C-alpha positions, 0 to 999 in steps of 0.5 A, spaced: 605 376 113 602 371 117 594 370 115 590 371 121 593 378 122 590 379 114 583 377 116 583 380 122 583 387 118 576 391 118 576 389 109 574 384 105 579 379 103 578 374 097 583 369 096 584 363 092 587 356 091 591 352 086 594 345 086 601 343 084 602 339 077 602 331 078 608 331 072 613 335 072 611 337 065 605 341 068 609 345 072 610 351 068 603 351 067 601 351 074 607 357 075 603 361 070 596 361 073 599 363 079 602 368 076 595 370 073 591 370 079 597 373 083 595 379 078 588 379 081 590 382 088 588 376 093 589 377 100 592 370 099 594 364 095 593 357 098 597 352 095 595 344 095 599 338 098 596 333 093 590 329 092 588 322 095 592 323 101 599 324 096 605 329 098 608 334 093 615 336 093 613 342 089 608 345 094 613 348 098 617 351 091 610 353 089 609 357 096 615 361 096 615 363 089 608 366 090 610 369 096 617 372 094 617 373 086 610 374 086 609 378 092 602 375 094 602 372 101 602 364 101 598 358 104 602 351 104 598 345 106 601 340 109 597 333 110 599 328 114 595 322 111 601 318 107 607 321 112 611 319 118 612 324 123 619 324 121 617 326 114 612 331 116 618 334 120 622 335 114 617 338 110 615 343 116 623 345 116 623 345 108 617 351 109 621 354 115 628 355 110 624 358 105 620 363 109 613 360 109 609 363 115 603 360 113 601 352 114 593 349 113 594 342 117 590 337 114 590 330 116 588 328 108 585 323 105 587 316 107 589 311 101 585 307 098 586 299 100 592 301 106 592 300 114 592 307 117 595 309 121 601 305 121 608 305 124 610 313 126 604 317 122 599 322 126 592 319 126 589 326 127 590 333 124 590 336 132 596 332 132 599 335 126 598 341 128 602 340 135 607 339 132 607 345 128 606 349 133 612 346 136 616 346 130 616 354 129 612 361 129 607 360 124 600 362 123 596 355 122 589 354 118 586 348 118 579 344 115 572 345 118 566 341 115 559 345 115 555 339 113 560 335 118 565 331 115 563 325 111 567 320 116 563 322 123 556 320 123 554 326 128 555 333 127 555 333 135 562 329 135 565 333 129 564 340 133 567 336 138 573 333 134 574 341 131 574 344 137 580 339 140 584 342 133 583 349 134 585 349 142 591 345 139 593 352 136 589 353 130 589 360 128 583 360 122 579 355 119 577 354 112 571 350 110 569 345 105 565 347 099 558 348 100 552 350 096 547 353 101 549 359 105 544 357 110 548 351 111 554 355 114 551 360 117 548 354 122 555 352 123 557 359 125 552 359 130 553 352 132 560 352 133 561 359 136 555 356 141 561 351 143 566 355 144 570 356 137 571 363 136 577 363 131 575 366 124 572 361 119 573 363 111 568 359 107 570 355 101 567 356 095 567 353 089 565 356 082 562 349 079 566 349 071 565 341 070 558 338 072 560 331 072 566 332 075 562 336 081 557 330 082 563 326 083 566 330 088 560 331 092 559 324 092 566 323 096 565 329 101 558 328 102 556 336 100 549 337 099 547 340 092 541 345 092 535 344 088 537 350 085 544 348 084 542 341 081 537 345 076 543 349 074 548 343 073 542 339 069 541 344 064 548 346 062 553 341 065 553 338 058 555 344 055 563 346 058 562 354 056 555 355 058 557 351 065 562 355 067 558 362 066 553 359 070 558 356 075 561 363 076 555 366 076 552 362 082 559 363 086 559 370 085 551 370 088 554 366 094 560 371 095 556 377 095 550 374 099 556 373 104 559 379 104 552 382 105 552 378 112 558 381 114 562 374 112 568 379 110 574 373 108 572 368 102 576 363 100 575 361 092 577 353 090 579 357 083 582 349 081 588 353 077 583 357 073 586 364 073 580 365 068 575 363 072 578 367 079 578 373 074 571 372 072 569 373 079 573 379 081 570 382 075 563 381 078 566 383 085 569 389 082 565 395 085 564 391 091 571 389 094 576 395 095 583 394 093 
């Protein structure tokens, strides 16, 4: 099933994200995490393509396992920052062979200390979207940045580039994590004003590791509200307390979004089924089966 058809339904949809293992030794643990998250009956599970511009040969296999064996729709990430156009087309072919209908098209992080682009590489995500559109009947998702892309100096320019990406054939958008819902509401107003009308899925990250979170925010430019900073400062050195507080904060964000008719929520669950389960338990009377 194409994700765009699912998220256009008049119901609440909660989805989760997992990432492939860095080594083959971790493959089974990722499959177990996927199985436990699938048991929560999410709208879909997305599978990332690798950090820091890298690729993952396991993405297609895990996405197919989620779809075919676990009975949950999957969304395969596809990043082009460290791949040639020929390599990207090969991956698209593999996804097509495995029956994957949904792709999240990303430029990806540019590897450190390398020139980009070089040779036959894509420079922008909209070029990747155009290729996916030509290569098959896929539902195409893309990323958006409520606080502006870290590499873009002006938010007006960032929205202009986002519209180019959407116009290339994007069916829906998923946001980078944010911790203040007013940022999302303002962003939605601004992009609608510019004619970007595809569905936007808020990306919510339950913070379970304070130190890691500070590093991620430095790289992404994500702002930390004072209320959130206080939680990290108070509980960041206590893993169990930070996990509980992070789940509570994420749940609060989600409830506010749902109360304001934002019905499709994507959760960056980071291969932690216990975190996904805790959030779903908190929403048990809110989210209908």
